[in-house]
Every structure is written in structure tokens, then in C-alpha cells.
C-alpha positions, 0 to 999 in steps of 0.5 A: 243397306247393311248395319254398321256395327262398331262394338261387340261383346264375345266369349272366347274359350281355348282348347283343353289339353289332351290326356297322356297315355299309359302304354308299354312297348311290346315287341317280339324278342324285346323283353321289358320294353318299358313305358312308351305312353305319349303326351296329350296334344296341346289345346288350340289357341284363340287368335285375333288376326286383322282382315283388311277386307273387314270394315265393321264388326258386323260378323260378331252381331249374331255369333258371340262364342268362339271355341278352339279345338281340344288336344287329342289324347296321347297313344302308345309308341311314344306318339303324342296326340295331335294339337287342337285346332286354333280358333282364328278370329278376324277383326278390322284394322283398328279394333281395340280389345277390352276386358269385359269386366274391367274395361281395361285394354288387352290389345290394340289391333292397329298393326297386322301382327296376330294376337293370342287372346286365350292360350290352350291348355297343355297336354298331359304327360304320358307314362314315358316321362315317369320312368326312372331306374327305381320306377321302371313300370309307371302305371300312370299318366297325367290329364291335360289342363283346361284352356282359358275362357274370357269375355271381351269387348271389341271396339272399332276405332278407325285408323284415320289421320284426319276426321271431318266433324260438324253438324249434319248436312254441312257437306262433309260427305261431299268433300270426301267424295271430291278429294278421294275415291270414296263414294258416300251417300250424298243427299240434301237432308240431315243424317244422310251419313249413317256410318263413318266413311274412309277415303285416301286423299292424294295431295302430291307425289308421296304425300297422302293421308286417310280422311274419315267422314264422321256422321253429323254431330248435334247438340247433346251428342256427348249425352247420347243424342243423335247419331254422333255419339255412337261414332265419336270414338272414330275420331279418337285416333285422328291427328287432325280435325277439319271442322266443316261449318255451313255458312250458306244461311239457308237453314237460318242457322248461325255459323258461329253458334254452330261452331261453338256447339260442336266444339262443346260436344267434343269437349264433353266427350273428351277434353283431349280430343277437343284440344286436337289441332283443327282447321275450320272450313266455311262450306257452301260459300257459293250459295251464301245468302249473307256474306256477313255470316262468312266474315263473322265466322272467319273473324271468330275462328282466327281470334281463337288462333285457328286457320280458316278456309272458304270452301265450296265442296260442290264447286271444288272452290278452296278444296285443294288449298284445304287439303294441302294445308291439312297435309302440311299440318300432318307433317308436323304431328305425331303418328296415329295413336296406338293404345297401350295395353293396361289390362292386368289379369286379376288372380283367378278365384280358386275354390280349394275346398274340393276333394283332392286325391293323394296316392303313392304309386311306386315311389311317386306321390300322385296328387290330383283334384279338379281345383288343382287342375284349374290352378295349374292352368293359371300358373306361368312357371316361368314367372317368379311371382306366378310361382310364388302365388301358386305356392301360397295357394297350396299352403293356404289350402292346407294341401301340404298338411293333408299330404303329410298326414298321408305320409309324404316326407321331405325328399319324396317325389310329388307329381301334380299334373305336368309338374314333378318336384321334390317335396320340401316343407 
């Protein structure tokens, strides 16, 4: 049986932009054809896309690094380089993507909209961009910018309306197999279910819902005991819980005690989850050795204001009534939770102590350096705050002082990779 994997840590890296070209138009009988160096291609993006045929994160168990293609360099005749190939990563529906360092949510793949996880670097400008009436022979072009690199954690949280919870071997899998086309493994021993199973329950025409059979929870699950702790995350989205309790008495267990034990584990894992609407079903009523156990559980549950159902999943007793009650409850509940992103990227740490080349070519000051390249790759020039952060880093680095020491004056044209501006102190 293949392993069920519902968390994975991966490293993604988008492509580097291609370099711009230095080229001049050469054609018979055409004098001074001018610069025609094309731009470098844009680096490929890393894109997440939902695949309905995936149900686990097993594909990420052995492959942990995903890299998009680099952009091609520009060429003459104003030909731009080809863009780098995107890296498309397929994930199951319901995958939550978190920043590995902070644990904050980057995106929730609960819809089928693709998400760009890392954007490719822009291609460098070719020398065709630098031609002016006073600069007709620009012998320079710009390098492409690097892509983004980030480490993320993928966490699968099933998209189910109803979650079946309870101790192992109480009949959750049997119930799911009776009310849906799901075929989970069913046997008369604990921990038969090793991973969550999903099934669609059709109640009536136009009335259906998705139900998840969660592996059995035992006492101490919230601290990591048993299998239940690993899969409690899969009931996080469930709008309604159906708590299955064994009332047969065959194992000498107390149904009331079992009921309270599971509820306490839910509370310890998530108080919000424990407060979720819940229906309670006393299962295996057809083989109950002591009817008093069933009556005592029913009284206890109803005292707490919950609806109780007598059930025998094996003989289908009470199954239809329970499913109709679940559909009725769902009709009045809000839709499945979609987690809102709360990730705010911290400003990257840029070491500005490295060397910077400041050179005047024709009437343009060309400023280059490895740390400047990294800085430019992290600036969104369409955002005011990002531009202000960029300006602050340049000033604090002492770059402007170095530029003025080299002779840069107000009104001079300065070129930083794909940014050309008029210098103002």
C-alpha cells in the first residue's frame, strides 16, 4: 500500500533573466544603421497548479527542489531572447502553502486558480534602449536579473464538508462505504484506516456533500500518540463533525468515557475545532450487549444539546436518517474554510559592502555590482513603499557618495540595470 504523505518541504527557484545584447545594424547601402541589440528573455516562473488526480503529497517525498528555466540572451536585429520555461508544480486540491521560516500562509490552493510562487527575473535591456540624439553608438547593454528562491512547506488539508471522528474500529469506514462509493479498507482490528478517505454522499436530487473518514483518534493524540494526531489537520476545514461511538460493549469500553475522551483531544488540538457543530451516532447498536450503555450515552449527549442517532452501519439501521440530518445541518452552515494569506515577506538582507563599478560610457553613468543586481531583483518599482526601501538602501550603502566622488552630478543620466534615471541628490 503506498504511503500517505500530507506534508512536504520543498525549495523553489525561478529562472534568471537573459542578458541584453550589444549589436549594431549592418546592411549594405545603409550607413550608421544604429544599435539593434535585443533584450534578454524573462526567467521562468514557478507556478502551483491544482491537479484533481492527486490525493497526497507523495510526489514531493523524494524530489525537493524545483527550478524554472533561465531566459535566453538577446541577439542582434532587435531580437529578444526566449523567455525561460515555467516550472509548473502540481498539488492536490486543498494544499496550504506556508513560508518555511515563519510558518505564515502564502496561499491556499482550494480553488483551481494557478498561483505564481516565485517570479522569474527580468531580462536585461539590449543597447537599442540606450540610443539618444546625443548617444548614437551605445556600446553597452544590461545583464538579466536573478530569479527568486524560497523554501516552503506544503500542507494538505482535505476539502470535506463532514468529518467522521472517533476511536479506532468504531465503524467510521463502514459508514463511509455504505453511504458513498468510497471503498476504504475495513477489518475488525484497530488502525485499519491508515490515511483519510473521502466519499461523496448523495442524499437527494441536488443534495450532496463530501465526507471524510479520519483515522482513529486515541487518548493523547493531540500530543502525538497514535495515528490521529497526524491527520487531525484534515478535519480543520470540515463544517460538521459526526462523532461515531461504539455502543456494543464488546471491548468493555464505556461509551460516555470514549465520547468525552475524543472531545478532549479535539479541544487540545484546536478549541475552535472542538466547538464545531457535531452530530453523535451510537454505532453497532445491532450487537449491543447492554442496551443501558446506549441509553446512557444518548442521555449524556442530549444533555449537552447535541442530536443523537442510534446506528448500525453494518445493517444500514439509522444511516439514512443520519445522512439527512447531516445535509440539513450543512444547509445552514457557512461554506468550507479557505485560509487567507498572512505572509508578509521580510525585506531581504542585502550585503552592500561589495564592490560596485561606476563608469561613464558616452553620457551615461553605468553602475553595476553583484549586490546591486540582487537588490534590483527584490524591488517592485510599481509600489511606493518598495521604491522608498530601494532608495533608503542605496543611501545607507554610501553608493551616492561614491558616485559623486567619481564625478556624478545633478542632472546626469544614471543606469542601474533596467532602470535609467536622472540623478538628483
